[in-house]
N, C-alpha and C positions, 0 to 999 in steps of 0.2 A: 065046138063050140062052146063050150061051156070053159075050157082053158081059156079062149081069147077074150069072154067076159071078166072071168077074174082076172086077168094081166090088164084089160083096160077101166077098174075096178080101182085097184089098188095105183092105179096110174091119177087116176084122177081124187083121190084119197089124199097121196102125195103132193100134188099140185095143190090141194087147198091148205094141207099145212104149212107147206112152207111158203106160201102167198099172205098164211097169217102173221109168219113169225118179222117177216117183212115188212107189213103196216105196221106190228109195236114196234122195229127198230127206229120208222120212220117217227112216228109218236113220241118216243120218248128222246131223241135226237131234235127235234124242232126245237128252235129258237123261242124265248119266252114271249118277243115281241111279235107283233102280227105282221111287220109291213115288209111286202112283199122284197125279193133278192133283183138288185140290178141284172138286167138282162146283159146277156156278154155283149151285146152289138155297144153298148153303155160306158165301158166297161175302157180306159184311158188307154190310149195304148203306148208303152213305154221304146224310144227306140236308142241307138248306142248312145246317141249324145246326152241321154239322162241318166245313165251311167256314171257318167262323167263327174267329177267333186266341182262343185261350183265355185267359184273366188267370191269373196266378199266386196260387194261396192266400194269403190274408191270415194272418197269425198272431200272436197277441197276447205276443211274446215281446219286451220292454223290454229293445235291446240295452245302454243303460246303466248296467245294473244285474247283477251277477255271478250266475250262475244256481243255483243251490241245489243241489249235487250230494253231498248226505250228507256221507260222510264224506272225500270228493274224490278223485280220482285225480293230480291235483297233484302233485310231491312236497314243492311250499314250504308247499302245504296240509296235509298229511300232517303236514309240523315244526309248522307252527303249531296244529294239536290238539295235539300232543305236550306243548307247551310250556304250552298251557292243562290240558293232565292233571295235569304237574307240579308247576302251580302250586296248584290243586285239592288235593291231595296232602299234599304239604309235607311230605313224606319220601323218600329215595334208590330208585329203580327202576331196573331191571335192562331189558338193550335186550329181552330176548324180554317180560318186563312189557309196555313200551311197541307192541313190534308187536302181540301179543295185543291191547293196547285200541285201536292200528288197524287190524287182521283184514290183517295182513303177512304172520300167519306163513306162508304154504305161496305168496306171489310168489318171482319171481326171484332167484338170489342175488346178482344185479347191482345189482338197485335194494333188496335188503339193506344192502348194501355203502355203496352213493351214500348212504342215508338217516343212515346210522349214521358217515360222516364228519363230514354236514354235523349231526348231534344233538353230535357232538364239542367242534366248533369253532364253535359259536353263542354270540353272547355272550350268549344270557340262560338257558342250562344248564353247570352246573358238571358238569364228568366226573371222575371218580373212579375210573383203572384197578382201584385196588384196593379198590376199595370193596362188598358185599356179598359178603362172601367170596371176593373172589378174580375175581369172574366181572364186575366194571366196574359202578359206578352212575352214575345222570345222577340231580338234582337242579335246581331252579329257584333262577337268580340274580335277587336282586331287587337294588333299587335301593340297600336298607341291610342287613347280613347283621345281623339283628337277630329272635330267634326268642323270645326270654324277656325277662318282667320286669327281672333281672339285667343282662343285656345290653343296654336301655333307659338303664338305669341308668347304668350305667360309658360308655354310648356321649354320653349327655349332660353326666356331668360331665368328659368330656371334651373338651368343645365349646371353642373360646377366645372365642366371640363367645355375644353373649343369644341370638340367632336360635332360634327355635323351629324344632320338627320336626314337617313335614305328616304327618298322622297317616295320610292315603289311601295313601301312599307306606309305612309301617308294615305296611299291607294288606294291601300286593301279593305279598308273603313271608310273611305272617305273617297267617292268618285270623283267630286269639283276640286280636288284637291290642287289641279294644275291651274286652276283659274283665279282661285286666292294667292297663290302663290306669287303668280304676275300682279297681280295687284296691288299686293303689299313690294313686292321688290319696285315697282314702280313707284312707290310712294318712299323709298331709298330704307321700310325697315326690314331686311332682310336682305341676303347677299348668297346667290345662288350659281351655281354650278350645272350647266346642260350640257348633253351629249351635240355631237358634232352633227350625225345623224340628220337626226328628226327634233331637235332644238328642244326637246323634252327634260323640265327638269330633273336633276338625280340628284343634287345634293343641296339641303340650305343650313345657314347660317342665322344667329342672332346681328342684327349691322345697330353698331353703336351710332348715334349721331355724335354723342360729347367727342368723338373721335373725327369724327369732320372738318378740318383746321382749312376756313378760305385761304386761296394765293391770292397775292395779286396777279392781272392779268399783263401786267411788264414781265412776270418771270416766267409765265406761262409763254409768254412770246418768245420770250429769248430760252426756252427748255424747248419748243417746238424747231428754234431755227438752227437747232444745236442737227450735226447732220453726220449719221452713222454713216463708219465705213460699208463698204461694199463684201460681200463674206469670202472672197477671195483675195480681196485687197490686204484684211487685215491678220491672215495666216501668212502672205507673204513678207509683211513689215515684219514681223516677228522673226519669222526667220532668218530674216537680213540683220537683224539684232541678234543675232545669236544664239534665241530663244525656240521653242518646239510648243506650236498650240496645242492644246489642249484635247482638239478630236486627231490627233493624230498619234499613234503607237510609237513609242520610243525604241528603235529598233535597231539592235548593233552589228554593225558595217561587218561583215567576214570577209576576209581575205579569201581569194581563190587557192584551194589547193592545188598543187602543182604534182601532177602523175607520177613518180617515176617510174623510167622505165626497167621493164627486168631484165636483167641480162642472166644468162643459162652459165650456171657453171657446173665446170668442167667435171665431169666423172671419175672418181677415185677409183680403182681399182681394190680391189677384195684383196686382203692377207689372206698370204700361203701358207695353210695349216699341217698339209700333207706331207710336213720334210721327210716324213719317214721311209715312206713311200716312191719317193720322186724315184727311186729305179724299176718303177713297174708300174705308174700311171706315164700316160703318152702326155707330148705339152701339144695342142694342138691351135695356140693363142694365135698361131698366123693364119690362122682361115679367118681370121675375122674380118668382114667385110669395114 
């Protein structure tokens, strides 16, 4: 029995030493955090479809067109909106009015100083430091600084050429240009050309009253009694007189070409050159059809 006792004691001692080593390895390899590891049942299961590469989702954004961002966050976009606002108002506006319209009254001071500097030096804006009671005013600067009928007449009379003034350029800084031009036209102070489609004024010239010569009613009645020929009758009368109307192109009458009939020429026989072999070669010309 002593031999079996010795074997049993040796086995117990080996088991104790091995269990001590295993516990030390677990202590050394354990992570610093004390958070429990997730249970195997909580691990996500990955299928075959998860191994495939996911394609990026396609968007319907058109990159060639600017995005519609409302009032815009870019500073030059804000300047553009401020210019359009001044153009629509047609009056002087303060800086606080512009910032309130652009919803920038609560932005950073550095951003406000930057946009103020740009507005003061912009070529489409007139800045007056003493305007609006010393607060400083901003107004739209049009191509022509004309905002009344008197200013329009003065500008037209000061021109050294007879070139008319484009009404579209006037409307850029003067919203009421159409109504004022119509009143001046009714008074005979300006000459106006209009579009046939919408009857809007297109060009305007000064009208010199000294050139208006009175004409007797007798001559007016004689003039209106003259009957103009019909459009087709005048052209026929000119052709009968041997004249060509200006609306008809002069065309040379070409003689018709007579097509000549092609005749087949008789085929000439070739010249015999093998005279020295007349006794050797045979003549098969009689076999030709």
